[in-house]
N, CA, C and O atoms as CSV, one atom per row, in Angstrom:
chain,resi,resn,atom,element,x,y,z
A,1,MET,N,N,-3.229,-17.391,-2.298
A,1,MET,CA,C,-2.916,-16.629,-3.491
A,1,MET,C,C,-1.491,-16.093,-3.355
A,1,MET,O,O,-1.165,-15.417,-2.379
A,2,ALA,N,N,-0.667,-16.393,-4.315
A,2,ALA,CA,C,0.752,-16.043,-4.260
A,2,ALA,C,C,0.980,-14.532,-4.249
A,2,ALA,O,O,1.834,-14.039,-3.513
A,3,LEU,N,N,0.223,-13.800,-5.058
A,3,LEU,CA,C,0.402,-12.350,-5.111
A,3,LEU,C,C,0.100,-11.713,-3.761
A,3,LEU,O,O,0.820,-10.818,-3.319
A,4,LYS,N,N,-0.946,-12.164,-3.119
A,4,LYS,CA,C,-1.321,-11.629,-1.805
A,4,LYS,C,C,-0.183,-11.859,-0.804
A,4,LYS,O,O,0.126,-10.976,-0.004
A,5,LYS,N,N,0.433,-13.032,-0.846
A,5,LYS,CA,C,1.552,-13.326,0.041
A,5,LYS,C,C,2.719,-12.374,-0.241
A,5,LYS,O,O,3.348,-11.875,0.692
A,6,ALA,N,N,3.011,-12.123,-1.514
A,6,ALA,CA,C,4.101,-11.208,-1.875
A,6,ALA,C,C,3.814,-9.794,-1.380
A,6,ALA,O,O,4.729,-9.091,-0.949
A,7,ILE,N,N,2.559,-9.373,-1.439
A,7,ILE,CA,C,2.203,-8.031,-0.963
A,7,ILE,C,C,2.341,-7.942,0.547
A,7,ILE,O,O,2.806,-6.926,1.064
A,8,ILE,N,N,1.950,-8.978,1.256
A,8,ILE,CA,C,2.119,-8.981,2.714
A,8,ILE,C,C,3.606,-8.893,3.060
A,8,ILE,O,O,3.993,-8.096,3.914
A,9,LEU,N,N,4.436,-9.698,2.411
A,9,LEU,CA,C,5.886,-9.648,2.665
A,9,LEU,C,C,6.457,-8.271,2.355
A,9,LEU,O,O,7.265,-7.750,3.123
A,10,ALA,N,N,6.047,-7.676,1.240
A,10,ALA,CA,C,6.545,-6.362,0.842
A,10,ALA,C,C,6.104,-5.276,1.818
A,10,ALA,O,O,6.883,-4.386,2.159
A,11,THR,N,N,4.867,-5.354,2.261
A,11,THR,CA,C,4.358,-4.359,3.216
A,11,THR,C,C,5.077,-4.495,4.550
A,11,THR,O,O,5.446,-3.494,5.165
A,12,GLU,N,N,5.278,-5.727,5.000
A,12,GLU,CA,C,6.033,-5.946,6.241
A,12,GLU,C,C,7.437,-5.365,6.118
A,12,GLU,O,O,7.924,-4.719,7.046
A,13,HIS,N,N,8.084,-5.588,4.989
A,13,HIS,CA,C,9.433,-5.063,4.770
A,13,HIS,C,C,9.442,-3.540,4.840
A,13,HIS,O,O,10.302,-2.961,5.503
A,14,PHE,N,N,8.498,-2.882,4.165
A,14,PHE,CA,C,8.424,-1.421,4.176
A,14,PHE,C,C,8.216,-0.888,5.594
A,14,PHE,O,O,8.933,0.011,6.034
A,15,VAL,N,N,7.249,-1.436,6.295
A,15,VAL,CA,C,6.914,-0.910,7.621
A,15,VAL,C,C,8.031,-1.187,8.623
A,15,VAL,O,O,8.397,-0.305,9.400
A,16,HIS,N,N,8.572,-2.400,8.612
A,16,HIS,CA,C,9.641,-2.728,9.559
A,16,HIS,C,C,10.934,-1.987,9.248
A,16,HIS,O,O,11.554,-1.415,10.146
A,17,ASN,N,N,11.346,-1.992,7.985
A,17,ASN,CA,C,12.663,-1.462,7.630
A,17,ASN,C,C,12.686,0.027,7.332
A,17,ASN,O,O,13.718,0.671,7.523
A,18,THR,N,N,11.590,0.586,6.873
A,18,THR,CA,C,11.565,2.008,6.540
A,18,THR,C,C,10.949,2.836,7.659
A,18,THR,O,O,11.509,3.856,8.063
A,19,LEU,N,N,9.802,2.402,8.158
A,19,LEU,CA,C,9.141,3.153,9.229
A,19,LEU,C,C,9.653,2.755,10.606
A,19,LEU,O,O,9.484,3.495,11.575
A,20,ASP,N,N,10.282,1.577,10.691
A,20,ASP,CA,C,10.861,1.078,11.934
A,20,ASP,C,C,9.819,0.905,13.046
A,20,ASP,O,O,10.049,1.274,14.197
A,21,VAL,N,N,8.671,0.334,12.669
A,21,VAL,CA,C,7.613,0.033,13.638
A,21,VAL,C,C,7.096,-1.374,13.373
A,21,VAL,O,O,7.367,-1.954,12.321
A,22,ASP,N,N,6.353,-1.919,14.326
A,22,ASP,CA,C,5.759,-3.240,14.173
A,22,ASP,C,C,4.484,-3.146,13.350
A,22,ASP,O,O,3.767,-2.146,13.400
A,23,LEU,N,N,4.215,-4.191,12.599
A,23,LEU,CA,C,3.054,-4.246,11.718
A,23,LEU,C,C,2.226,-5.469,12.053
A,23,LEU,O,O,2.766,-6.529,12.367
A,24,ASN,N,N,0.910,-5.318,11.986
A,24,ASN,CA,C,-0.003,-6.433,12.198
A,24,ASN,C,C,-1.035,-6.449,11.086
A,24,ASN,O,O,-1.423,-5.401,10.571
A,25,VAL,N,N,-1.480,-7.655,10.717
A,25,VAL,CA,C,-2.644,-7.744,9.850
A,25,VAL,C,C,-3.830,-7.376,10.729
A,25,VAL,O,O,-3.947,-7.867,11.852
A,26,TYR,N,N,-4.695,-6.530,10.238
A,26,TYR,CA,C,-5.743,-5.891,11.018
A,26,TYR,C,C,-7.100,-6.412,10.568
A,26,TYR,O,O,-7.342,-6.560,9.370
A,27,GLU,N,N,-7.968,-6.686,11.501
A,27,GLU,CA,C,-9.290,-7.217,11.177
A,27,GLU,C,C,-10.318,-6.138,10.864
A,27,GLU,O,O,-11.368,-6.442,10.297
A,28,GLY,N,N,-10.046,-4.893,11.218
A,28,GLY,CA,C,-10.997,-3.806,11.008
A,28,GLY,C,C,-10.910,-3.231,9.611
A,28,GLY,O,O,-10.361,-3.849,8.700
A,29,LYS,N,N,-11.451,-2.059,9.459
A,29,LYS,CA,C,-11.491,-1.384,8.165
A,29,LYS,C,C,-10.799,-0.030,8.248
A,29,LYS,O,O,-10.701,0.574,9.316
A,30,VAL,N,N,-10.327,0.428,7.105
A,30,VAL,CA,C,-9.721,1.744,6.982
A,30,VAL,C,C,-10.834,2.782,6.994
A,30,VAL,O,O,-11.931,2.535,6.493
A,31,GLU,N,N,-10.542,3.955,7.575
A,31,GLU,CA,C,-11.533,5.022,7.606
A,31,GLU,C,C,-11.991,5.351,6.186
A,31,GLU,O,O,-11.267,5.113,5.219
A,32,GLU,N,N,-13.183,5.893,6.074
A,32,GLU,CA,C,-13.777,6.159,4.761
A,32,GLU,C,C,-13.015,7.206,3.959
A,32,GLU,O,O,-12.906,7.070,2.741
A,33,ASP,N,N,-12.490,8.235,4.592
A,33,ASP,CA,C,-11.781,9.294,3.875
A,33,ASP,C,C,-10.321,8.925,3.704
A,33,ASP,O,O,-9.458,9.408,4.437
A,34,ALA,N,N,-10.050,8.072,2.739
A,34,ALA,CA,C,-8.687,7.585,2.535
A,34,ALA,C,C,-8.072,8.200,1.287
A,34,ALA,O,O,-8.757,8.495,0.308
A,35,TYR,N,N,-6.760,8.382,1.354
A,35,TYR,CA,C,-5.975,8.728,0.171
A,35,TYR,C,C,-5.683,7.425,-0.547
A,35,TYR,O,O,-5.411,6.408,0.091
A,36,ALA,N,N,-5.737,7.450,-1.878
A,36,ALA,CA,C,-5.575,6.209,-2.628
A,36,ALA,C,C,-4.616,6.396,-3.793
A,36,ALA,O,O,-4.626,7.420,-4.477
A,37,SER,N,N,-3.785,5.374,-4.001
A,37,SER,CA,C,-2.869,5.336,-5.134
A,37,SER,C,C,-2.906,3.927,-5.720
A,37,SER,O,O,-2.914,2.937,-4.988
A,38,CYS,N,N,-2.927,3.851,-7.049
A,38,CYS,CA,C,-3.067,2.564,-7.736
A,38,CYS,C,C,-1.872,2.306,-8.651
A,38,CYS,O,O,-1.370,3.210,-9.320
A,39,ILE,N,N,-1.435,1.054,-8.660
A,39,ILE,CA,C,-0.412,0.587,-9.595
A,39,ILE,C,C,-0.951,-0.664,-10.268
A,39,ILE,O,O,-1.427,-1.582,-9.600
A,40,SER,N,N,-0.876,-0.697,-11.588
A,40,SER,CA,C,-1.296,-1.885,-12.343
A,40,SER,C,C,-0.120,-2.827,-12.499
A,40,SER,O,O,1.011,-2.402,-12.735
A,41,ILE,N,N,-0.405,-4.110,-12.365
A,41,ILE,CA,C,0.611,-5.121,-12.636
A,41,ILE,C,C,0.103,-6.010,-13.767
A,41,ILE,O,O,-1.080,-6.346,-13.832
A,42,THR,N,N,1.021,-6.381,-14.653
A,42,THR,CA,C,0.678,-7.249,-15.771
A,42,THR,C,C,1.770,-8.292,-15.939
A,42,THR,O,O,2.952,-8.013,-15.739
A,43,GLY,N,N,1.360,-9.486,-16.305
A,43,GLY,CA,C,2.308,-10.584,-16.483
A,43,GLY,C,C,1.670,-11.866,-16.022
A,43,GLY,O,O,0.566,-12.208,-16.446
A,44,ASP,N,N,2.379,-12.600,-15.128
A,44,ASP,CA,C,1.819,-13.835,-14.582
A,44,ASP,C,C,0.542,-13.566,-13.787
A,44,ASP,O,O,-0.323,-14.437,-13.687
A,45,GLU,N,N,0.424,-12.388,-13.233
A,45,GLU,CA,C,-0.776,-11.924,-12.535
A,45,GLU,C,C,-1.152,-10.570,-13.137
A,45,GLU,O,O,-0.269,-9.802,-13.519
A,46,ASN,N,N,-2.438,-10.270,-13.227
A,46,ASN,CA,C,-2.919,-9.007,-13.790
A,46,ASN,C,C,-3.915,-8.373,-12.821
A,46,ASN,O,O,-5.076,-8.775,-12.748
A,47,TYR,N,N,-3.446,-7.395,-12.097
A,47,TYR,CA,C,-4.253,-6.744,-11.064
A,47,TYR,C,C,-3.988,-5.246,-11.046
A,47,TYR,O,O,-2.941,-4.773,-11.489
A,48,ASP,N,N,-4.958,-4.517,-10.527
A,48,ASP,CA,C,-4.735,-3.157,-10.052
A,48,ASP,C,C,-4.558,-3.286,-8.550
A,48,ASP,O,O,-5.437,-3.802,-7.859
A,49,ILE,N,N,-3.424,-2.818,-8.043
A,49,ILE,CA,C,-3.144,-2.847,-6.618
A,49,ILE,C,C,-3.292,-1.418,-6.113
A,49,ILE,O,O,-2.594,-0.516,-6.575
A,50,THR,N,N,-4.194,-1.216,-5.171
A,50,THR,CA,C,-4.463,0.122,-4.654
A,50,THR,C,C,-4.176,0.160,-3.161
A,50,THR,O,O,-4.582,-0.720,-2.403
A,51,ILE,N,N,-3.463,1.209,-2.765
A,51,ILE,CA,C,-3.166,1.459,-1.357
A,51,ILE,C,C,-4.154,2.520,-0.871
A,51,ILE,O,O,-4.287,3.575,-1.491
A,52,PHE,N,N,-4.843,2.245,0.231
A,52,PHE,CA,C,-5.765,3.191,0.853
A,52,PHE,C,C,-5.224,3.539,2.234
A,52,PHE,O,O,-5.041,2.661,3.078
A,53,ILE,N,N,-4.971,4.824,2.457
A,53,ILE,CA,C,-4.437,5.264,3.748
A,53,ILE,C,C,-5.232,6.484,4.210
A,53,ILE,O,O,-5.296,7.497,3.514
A,54,GLY,N,N,-5.835,6.372,5.389
A,54,GLY,CA,C,-6.559,7.503,5.951
A,54,GLY,C,C,-5.619,8.662,6.255
A,54,GLY,O,O,-4.418,8.466,6.444
A,55,LYS,N,N,-6.174,9.869,6.301
A,55,LYS,CA,C,-5.368,11.074,6.498
A,55,LYS,C,C,-4.520,10.995,7.766
A,55,LYS,O,O,-3.332,11.316,7.740
A,56,LYS,N,N,-5.120,10.572,8.864
A,56,LYS,CA,C,-4.383,10.494,10.134
A,56,LYS,C,C,-3.230,9.489,10.044
A,56,LYS,O,O,-2.127,9.760,10.519
A,57,SER,N,N,-3.489,8.340,9.437
A,57,SER,CA,C,-2.443,7.315,9.275
A,57,SER,C,C,-1.351,7.804,8.335
A,57,SER,O,O,-0.168,7.553,8.569
A,58,LEU,N,N,-1.741,8.498,7.278
A,58,LEU,CA,C,-0.767,9.031,6.325
A,58,LEU,C,C,0.114,10.088,6.991
A,58,LEU,O,O,1.312,10.162,6.717
A,59,GLU,N,N,-0.470,10.896,7.855
A,59,GLU,CA,C,0.324,11.891,8.576
A,59,GLU,C,C,1.322,11.219,9.519
A,59,GLU,O,O,2.439,11.709,9.684
A,60,LYS,N,N,0.933,10.104,10.139
A,60,LYS,CA,C,1.856,9.350,10.993
A,60,LYS,C,C,2.998,8.788,10.145
A,60,LYS,O,O,4.159,8.844,10.549
A,61,MET,N,N,2.668,8.247,8.969
A,61,MET,CA,C,3.705,7.737,8.071
A,61,MET,C,C,4.631,8.862,7.616
A,61,MET,O,O,5.837,8.658,7.478
A,62,SER,N,N,4.076,10.034,7.384
A,62,SER,CA,C,4.888,11.186,6.995
A,62,SER,C,C,5.910,11.521,8.073
A,62,SER,O,O,7.068,11.812,7.774
A,63,THR,N,N,5.480,11.480,9.309
A,63,THR,CA,C,6.395,11.755,10.425
A,63,THR,C,C,7.511,10.711,10.481
A,63,THR,O,O,8.675,11.055,10.682
A,64,LEU,N,N,7.157,9.442,10.304
A,64,LEU,CA,C,8.139,8.369,10.402
A,64,LEU,C,C,9.046,8.272,9.174
A,64,LEU,O,O,10.229,7.955,9.302
A,65,PHE,N,N,8.504,8.541,7.996
A,65,PHE,CA,C,9.221,8.329,6.734
A,65,PHE,C,C,9.934,9.592,6.256
A,65,PHE,O,O,11.078,9.533,5.808
A,66,LEU,N,N,9.252,10.736,6.355
A,66,LEU,CA,C,9.789,11.993,5.822
A,66,LEU,C,C,10.228,12.976,6.908
A,66,LEU,O,O,10.842,14.002,6.614
A,67,PHE,N,N,9.912,12.658,8.155
A,67,PHE,CA,C,10.177,13.549,9.284
A,67,PHE,C,C,9.421,14.873,9.141
A,67,PHE,O,O,9.882,15.920,9.596
A,68,ILE,N,N,8.249,14.804,8.499
A,68,ILE,CA,C,7.364,15.973,8.352
A,68,ILE,C,C,6.111,15.669,9.152
A,68,ILE,O,O,5.358,14.754,8.815
A,69,GLU,N,N,5.886,16.437,10.214
A,69,GLU,CA,C,4.771,16.152,11.117
A,69,GLU,C,C,3.428,16.658,10.624
A,69,GLU,O,O,2.399,16.077,10.968
A,70,ASP,N,N,3.403,17.708,9.841
A,70,ASP,CA,C,2.143,18.271,9.361
A,70,ASP,C,C,2.244,18.469,7.848
A,70,ASP,O,O,2.403,19.596,7.378
A,71,PRO,N,N,2.150,17.370,7.081
A,71,PRO,CA,C,2.344,17.476,5.637
A,71,PRO,C,C,1.209,18.241,4.952
A,71,PRO,O,O,0.046,18.134,5.343
A,72,ASP,N,N,1.567,19.008,3.929
A,72,ASP,CA,C,0.536,19.681,3.140
A,72,ASP,C,C,-0.098,18.676,2.182
A,72,ASP,O,O,0.320,17.520,2.111
A,73,GLU,N,N,-1.095,19.123,1.457
A,73,GLU,CA,C,-1.854,18.234,0.568
A,73,GLU,C,C,-0.963,17.607,-0.504
A,73,GLU,O,O,-1.092,16.417,-0.789
A,74,GLU,N,N,-0.072,18.383,-1.096
A,74,GLU,CA,C,0.826,17.853,-2.126
A,74,GLU,C,C,1.738,16.760,-1.561
A,74,GLU,O,O,1.984,15.749,-2.219
A,75,THR,N,N,2.228,16.968,-0.360
A,75,THR,CA,C,3.091,15.966,0.275
A,75,THR,C,C,2.317,14.689,0.558
A,75,THR,O,O,2.841,13.592,0.366
A,76,ARG,N,N,1.070,14.819,1.015
A,76,ARG,CA,C,0.254,13.619,1.261
A,76,ARG,C,C,0.022,12.841,-0.035
A,76,ARG,O,O,0.107,11.613,-0.046
A,77,ARG,N,N,-0.271,13.556,-1.129
A,77,ARG,CA,C,-0.460,12.886,-2.434
A,77,ARG,C,C,0.821,12.184,-2.868
A,77,ARG,O,O,0.794,11.021,-3.270
A,78,ASP,N,N,1.941,12.895,-2.785
A,78,ASP,CA,C,3.223,12.299,-3.173
A,78,ASP,C,C,3.558,11.091,-2.299
A,78,ASP,O,O,4.067,10.083,-2.789
A,79,LEU,N,N,3.271,11.200,-1.013
A,79,LEU,CA,C,3.612,10.123,-0.081
A,79,LEU,C,C,2.801,8.862,-0.352
A,79,LEU,O,O,3.363,7.767,-0.348
A,80,VAL,N,N,1.502,8.984,-0.586
A,80,VAL,CA,C,0.713,7.776,-0.856
A,80,VAL,C,C,1.176,7.132,-2.157
A,80,VAL,O,O,1.182,5.906,-2.263
A,81,ASN,N,N,1.566,7.937,-3.155
A,81,ASN,CA,C,2.126,7.375,-4.394
A,81,ASN,C,C,3.454,6.667,-4.125
A,81,ASN,O,O,3.701,5.584,-4.656
A,82,GLU,N,N,4.296,7.270,-3.312
A,82,GLU,CA,C,5.598,6.664,-3.012
A,82,GLU,C,C,5.441,5.362,-2.231
A,82,GLU,O,O,6.152,4.392,-2.493
A,83,ILE,N,N,4.523,5.336,-1.281
A,83,ILE,CA,C,4.288,4.108,-0.514
A,83,ILE,C,C,3.782,3.009,-1.446
A,83,ILE,O,O,4.228,1.866,-1.350
A,84,ALA,N,N,2.859,3.339,-2.341
A,84,ALA,CA,C,2.378,2.352,-3.310
A,84,ALA,C,C,3.533,1.835,-4.163
A,84,ALA,O,O,3.646,0.632,-4.396
A,85,ASN,N,N,4.380,2.733,-4.624
A,85,ASN,CA,C,5.511,2.355,-5.466
A,85,ASN,C,C,6.481,1.441,-4.725
A,85,ASN,O,O,6.938,0.439,-5.276
A,86,VAL,N,N,6.793,1.782,-3.483
A,86,VAL,CA,C,7.724,0.970,-2.693
A,86,VAL,C,C,7.133,-0.408,-2.407
A,86,VAL,O,O,7.815,-1.420,-2.571
A,87,VAL,N,N,5.881,-0.454,-1.985
A,87,VAL,CA,C,5.251,-1.733,-1.625
A,87,VAL,C,C,5.091,-2.628,-2.855
A,87,VAL,O,O,5.453,-3.803,-2.808
A,88,VAL,N,N,4.558,-2.095,-3.946
A,88,VAL,CA,C,4.333,-2.936,-5.126
A,88,VAL,C,C,5.665,-3.295,-5.784
A,88,VAL,O,O,5.821,-4.406,-6.291
A,89,GLY,N,N,6.620,-2.373,-5.783
A,89,GLY,CA,C,7.948,-2.696,-6.306
A,89,GLY,C,C,8.605,-3.817,-5.520
A,89,GLY,O,O,9.200,-4.722,-6.104
A,90,ARG,N,N,8.501,-3.761,-4.208
A,90,ARG,CA,C,9.060,-4.829,-3.376
A,90,ARG,C,C,8.277,-6.132,-3.575
A,90,ARG,O,O,8.870,-7.211,-3.565
A,91,ALA,N,N,6.961,-6.045,-3.754
A,91,ALA,CA,C,6.160,-7.249,-4.016
A,91,ALA,C,C,6.617,-7.917,-5.309
A,91,ALA,O,O,6.626,-9.144,-5.404
A,92,LYS,N,N,6.994,-7.119,-6.300
A,92,LYS,CA,C,7.507,-7.673,-7.552
A,92,LYS,C,C,8.777,-8.478,-7.299
A,92,LYS,O,O,8.939,-9.573,-7.838
A,93,VAL,N,N,9.674,-7.940,-6.483
A,93,VAL,CA,C,10.920,-8.630,-6.137
A,93,VAL,C,C,10.615,-9.914,-5.357
A,93,VAL,O,O,11.150,-10.976,-5.674
A,94,GLU,N,N,9.759,-9.815,-4.342
A,94,GLU,CA,C,9.389,-10.982,-3.528
A,94,GLU,C,C,8.728,-12.061,-4.388
A,94,GLU,O,O,9.036,-13.245,-4.252
A,95,ALA,N,N,7.820,-11.646,-5.268
A,95,ALA,CA,C,7.105,-12.608,-6.107
A,95,ALA,C,C,8.058,-13.349,-7.035
A,95,ALA,O,O,7.914,-14.552,-7.253
A,96,SER,N,N,9.011,-12.639,-7.569
A,96,SER,CA,C,9.979,-13.256,-8.476
A,96,SER,C,C,10.930,-14.195,-7.729
A,96,SER,O,O,11.121,-15.345,-8.127
A,97,ALA,N,N,11.519,-13.694,-6.651
A,97,ALA,CA,C,12.548,-14.453,-5.936
A,97,ALA,C,C,11.991,-15.642,-5.161
A,97,ALA,O,O,12.603,-16.710,-5.143
A,98,LYS,N,N,10.842,-15.468,-4.526
A,98,LYS,CA,C,10.343,-16.502,-3.619
A,98,LYS,C,C,9.198,-17.333,-4.182
A,98,LYS,O,O,8.950,-18.448,-3.725
A,99,LEU,N,N,8.497,-16.782,-5.185
A,99,LEU,CA,C,7.294,-17.467,-5.655
A,99,LEU,C,C,7.323,-17.798,-7.145
A,99,LEU,O,O,6.420,-18.467,-7.648
A,100,GLY,N,N,8.352,-17.336,-7.853
A,100,GLY,CA,C,8.467,-17.626,-9.276
A,100,GLY,C,C,7.488,-16.883,-10.162
A,100,GLY,O,O,7.296,-17.264,-11.317
A,101,LEU,N,N,6.863,-15.829,-9.650
A,101,LEU,CA,C,5.945,-15.012,-10.445
A,101,LEU,C,C,6.698,-13.838,-11.051
A,101,LEU,O,O,7.603,-13.278,-10.434
A,102,HIS,N,N,6.311,-13.476,-12.268
A,102,HIS,CA,C,6.956,-12.343,-12.930
A,102,HIS,C,C,5.879,-11.417,-13.487
A,102,HIS,O,O,4.928,-11.866,-14.127
A,103,PHE,N,N,6.038,-10.135,-13.237
A,103,PHE,CA,C,5.100,-9.161,-13.774
A,103,PHE,C,C,5.764,-7.790,-13.856
A,103,PHE,O,O,6.759,-7.521,-13.184
A,104,ASP,N,N,5.193,-6.939,-14.689
A,104,ASP,CA,C,5.632,-5.556,-14.821
A,104,ASP,C,C,4.686,-4.685,-14.012
A,104,ASP,O,O,3.535,-5.053,-13.776
A,105,ILE,N,N,5.181,-3.521,-13.586
A,105,ILE,CA,C,4.347,-2.603,-12.816
A,105,ILE,C,C,4.317,-1.241,-13.501
A,105,ILE,O,O,5.283,-0.829,-14.143
A,106,SER,N,N,3.193,-0.557,-13.350
A,106,SER,CA,C,3.044,0.796,-13.879
A,106,SER,C,C,3.563,1.796,-12.850
A,106,SER,O,O,3.936,1.424,-11.737
A,107,THR,N,N,3.579,3.048,-13.233
A,107,THR,CA,C,3.874,4.088,-12.251
A,107,THR,C,C,2.611,4.310,-11.409
A,107,THR,O,O,1.504,4.026,-11.866
A,108,PRO,N,N,2.774,4.814,-10.187
A,108,PRO,CA,C,1.592,5.029,-9.335
A,108,PRO,C,C,0.684,6.117,-9.904
A,108,PRO,O,O,1.149,7.111,-10.462
A,109,GLU,N,N,-0.605,5.905,-9.749
A,109,GLU,CA,C,-1.591,6.908,-10.144
A,109,GLU,C,C,-2.370,7.327,-8.900
A,109,GLU,O,O,-3.035,6.505,-8.270
A,110,PHE,N,N,-2.283,8.604,-8.552
A,110,PHE,CA,C,-3.035,9.121,-7.408
A,110,PHE,C,C,-4.509,9.153,-7.782
A,110,PHE,O,O,-4.890,9.777,-8.772
A,111,LEU,N,N,-5.339,8.479,-6.990
A,111,LEU,CA,C,-6.765,8.395,-7.277
A,111,LEU,C,C,-7.577,9.441,-6.529
A,111,LEU,O,O,-8.760,9.626,-6.815
A,112,GLY,N,N,-6.960,10.122,-5.579
A,112,GLY,CA,C,-7.653,11.162,-4.828
A,112,GLY,C,C,-7.725,10.845,-3.355
A,112,GLY,O,O,-7.207,9.831,-2.886
A,113,ASN,N,N,-8.373,11.728,-2.642
A,113,ASN,CA,C,-8.657,11.466,-1.243
A,113,ASN,C,C,-10.175,11.377,-1.107
A,113,ASN,O,O,-10.899,11.509,-2.094
A,114,ASN,N,N,-10.646,11.157,0.089
A,114,ASN,CA,C,-12.073,10.910,0.320
A,114,ASN,C,C,-12.549,9.677,-0.431
A,114,ASN,O,O,-13.680,9.627,-0.915
A,115,LYS,N,N,-11.675,8.685,-0.522
A,115,LYS,CA,C,-12.004,7.456,-1.231
A,115,LYS,C,C,-12.436,6.371,-0.251
A,115,LYS,O,O,-11.936,6.287,0.870
A,116,SER,N,N,-13.364,5.556,-0.697
A,116,SER,CA,C,-13.781,4.370,0.048
A,116,SER,C,C,-13.278,3.147,-0.697
A,116,SER,O,O,-13.093,3.187,-1.914
A,117,ILE,N,N,-13.060,2.073,0.019
A,117,ILE,CA,C,-12.563,0.850,-0.598
A,117,ILE,C,C,-13.699,0.184,-1.372
A,117,ILE,O,O,-14.745,-0.117,-0.799
A,118,PRO,N,N,-13.497,-0.050,-2.679
A,118,PRO,CA,C,-14.550,-0.667,-3.493
A,118,PRO,C,C,-14.548,-2.184,-3.342
A,118,PRO,O,O,-13.691,-2.751,-2.664
A,119,ASP,N,N,-15.517,-2.831,-3.980
A,119,ASP,CA,C,-15.495,-4.286,-4.065
A,119,ASP,C,C,-14.186,-4.694,-4.730
A,119,ASP,O,O,-13.684,-3.986,-5.603
A,120,ASN,N,N,-13.633,-5.834,-4.318
A,120,ASN,CA,C,-12.315,-6.206,-4.805
A,120,ASN,C,C,-12.142,-7.713,-4.752
A,120,ASN,O,O,-12.989,-8.437,-4.228
A,121,ASP,N,N,-11.012,-8.176,-5.313
A,121,ASP,CA,C,-10.698,-9.603,-5.286
A,121,ASP,C,C,-9.968,-10.001,-4.015
A,121,ASP,O,O,-10.093,-11.137,-3.557
A,122,PHE,N,N,-9.203,-9.072,-3.437
A,122,PHE,CA,C,-8.614,-9.301,-2.124
A,122,PHE,C,C,-8.342,-7.965,-1.452
A,122,PHE,O,O,-8.107,-6.946,-2.102
A,123,GLU,N,N,-8.383,-8.009,-0.134
A,123,GLU,CA,C,-8.129,-6.813,0.681
A,123,GLU,C,C,-7.343,-7.250,1.907
A,123,GLU,O,O,-7.721,-8.191,2.605
A,124,ILE,N,N,-6.249,-6.553,2.155
A,124,ILE,CA,C,-5.438,-6.826,3.334
A,124,ILE,C,C,-5.374,-5.534,4.135
A,124,ILE,O,O,-4.905,-4.511,3.636
A,125,ASN,N,N,-5.844,-5.581,5.366
A,125,ASN,CA,C,-5.792,-4.415,6.242
A,125,ASN,C,C,-4.655,-4.597,7.230
A,125,ASN,O,O,-4.484,-5.671,7.807
A,126,PHE,N,N,-3.881,-3.541,7.418
A,126,PHE,CA,C,-2.724,-3.567,8.303
A,126,PHE,C,C,-2.871,-2.505,9.384
A,126,PHE,O,O,-3.566,-1.504,9.203
A,127,SER,N,N,-2.201,-2.743,10.518
A,127,SER,CA,C,-2.161,-1.728,11.562
A,127,SER,C,C,-0.735,-1.574,12.070
A,127,SER,O,O,0.045,-2.526,12.093
A,128,PHE,N,N,-0.415,-0.350,12.476
A,128,PHE,CA,C,0.859,-0.032,13.106
A,128,PHE,C,C,0.608,1.151,14.027
A,128,PHE,O,O,-0.048,2.118,13.638
A,129,GLU,N,N,1.119,1.078,15.226
A,129,GLU,CA,C,0.985,2.168,16.209
A,129,GLU,C,C,-0.408,2.800,16.211
A,129,GLU,O,O,-0.539,4.023,16.148
A,130,ASN,N,N,-1.439,1.969,16.285
A,130,ASN,CA,C,-2.840,2.400,16.326
A,130,ASN,C,C,-3.322,3.075,15.051
A,130,ASN,O,O,-4.356,3.743,15.065
A,131,GLU,N,N,-2.597,2.916,13.953
A,131,GLU,CA,C,-3.014,3.446,12.654
A,131,GLU,C,C,-3.275,2.278,11.717
A,131,GLU,O,O,-2.714,1.198,11.901
A,132,VAL,N,N,-4.121,2.486,10.711
A,132,VAL,CA,C,-4.467,1.405,9.788
A,132,VAL,C,C,-4.376,1.881,8.342
A,132,VAL,O,O,-4.516,3.066,8.041
A,133,PHE,N,N,-4.136,0.912,7.458
A,133,PHE,CA,C,-4.196,1.164,6.026
A,133,PHE,C,C,-4.503,-0.158,5.328
A,133,PHE,O,O,-4.418,-1.223,5.939
A,134,ALA,N,N,-4.858,-0.085,4.055
A,134,ALA,CA,C,-5.259,-1.279,3.321
A,134,ALA,C,C,-4.547,-1.350,1.980
A,134,ALA,O,O,-4.229,-0.332,1.365
A,135,VAL,N,N,-4.306,-2.578,1.545
A,135,VAL,CA,C,-3.823,-2.861,0.207
A,135,VAL,C,C,-4.880,-3.745,-0.436
A,135,VAL,O,O,-5.239,-4.791,0.103
A,136,VAL,N,N,-5.371,-3.320,-1.587
A,136,VAL,CA,C,-6.491,-3.964,-2.242
A,136,VAL,C,C,-6.083,-4.389,-3.641
A,136,VAL,O,O,-5.394,-3.647,-4.342
A,137,GLY,N,N,-6.505,-5.580,-4.052
A,137,GLY,CA,C,-6.236,-6.063,-5.399
A,137,GLY,C,C,-7.526,-6.325,-6.153
A,137,GLY,O,O,-8.471,-6.912,-5.626
A,138,GLN,N,N,-7.538,-5.874,-7.402
A,138,GLN,CA,C,-8.699,-6.106,-8.261
A,138,GLN,C,C,-8.188,-6.570,-9.618
A,138,GLN,O,O,-7.415,-5.873,-10.275
A,139,LYS,N,N,-8.632,-7.762,-10.030
A,139,LYS,CA,C,-8.206,-8.293,-11.329
A,139,LYS,C,C,-8.665,-7.383,-12.458
A,139,LYS,O,O,-9.722,-6.754,-12.410
A,140,HIS,N,N,-7.802,-7.346,-13.488
A,140,HIS,CA,C,-8.213,-6.639,-14.710
A,140,HIS,C,C,-7.903,-7.475,-15.914
A,140,HIS,O,O,-8.172,-7.059,-17.041
């Protein structure tokens, strides 16, 4: 699936270039109490792309990305939205340049915390420095 490939490339770019850590595709699952942010894409592909990041993993990202070691609740919400925006925005660029796909993206919508990953059309789990997060796609 071309969109899934673009999301993997975009996530690798974010983690390597912004967080400056190594990234792996992960075989396990994200913890149940995850912060979630969703961006809709429409065009050649029509999906809701949701980022799920557990609190501990999000706090690690906060340290690496914002240099804030103990983020408050508002910062965690803003951060998961920003990560979704960066990853899906970069996926749009990758999809256009490398795969010939074109789509528009919405602004991120914070879905809450204490979220579990629902049934979906695709799920990619990633790990970095013993932390995990997931990017999930659901057709609409």
